[in-house]
N, C-alpha and C positions, 0 to 999 in steps of 0.2 A: 625350552626347546628339548626335543627328545634326542636321545643318543644317536639315532640314525640320521637325523637332520644335521647334527654337528659333523658327523662323518661325511655326509654328502657335501657339506660346505668345504670340507678339507680336501675333497677329491681334486678340485682344480689346481690348487697349489702343489699337491703331490704329483699330479700328472706333469705339471710344468717342470718341477724339479727332476723328475725321472727323464723327461725329454732332454733337458739341457745337460744332465750328467751323461746320458748315453751318447748324445751328439758330441760332447767334448771328448769322450773316450774314443769314439770312432774317428774323430778328426785327427787324433794323435797316432792312429795306427798307420803303418806303412802298407797301403793297399794300392793296386792299380787305380787310375783315375775313374774309369768306368764303374768299377766295383765300389769304390768309395762313394761315388754319387748315388748309386742305387741303394747302398746300405744306409747312407745318411738320410735318404728319403723314407725308407720303410722301417728300419729297426727302432729309431727313437719314437716314432708314433706308436709302434707296437708296445714298447716298454711303458710309454705314458698311459696307454689304454689299460695295461695290466695294473699299473699303480692306481689308476682311478677306479677300476672295476672292483678291487678289493674293498674300497671305501663306499662304493655305491650299492653293492649287493644287499646290505642290510636294509637300505631304504626301499629297494625294489621288492624285497621279501615282505616288508611291512605293508606296502601298497597291495601286493598280491593277496595277502591274508585278509586285508580289509575288504577287497573286492569279492573274494570268495565268501566271506561272511555275509555280505550284502546279497549275493546271488542265492545263498542258502536261505536267507530270511525271506526273499521274494518268493522262492519256490514253496516254502512252508506256508506263506500267506496265500498263495494261489491254490495250493492243495486244500487248505482249510476253507477257502471260499468255495471251491468246487464241492467239497463235502457238505457245506451248509446249503448250497443250491439244490443238491440232490434230495435233501430232507432225510428224515429218519427212515431207515429201512424197516419194512415190516409188513 
């Protein structure tokens, strides 16, 4: 397995840990009920997403580089085929 695959597999546990730690911190804070409910809904999900994004970015980068290489190879093959169809100039 590649390094980016291992990091992608670790993203879910990291997100869960980030979520639960943030939720427990916010639960212990003295906030009005309405604000606490809103913060407990949004902030832990945001923190979990940040924790996961750090580990998923190398995988997305690897996939993007692979796709760009495929597109470049296809374009090179198409331009070579078009040049072969035109025949020698002269």
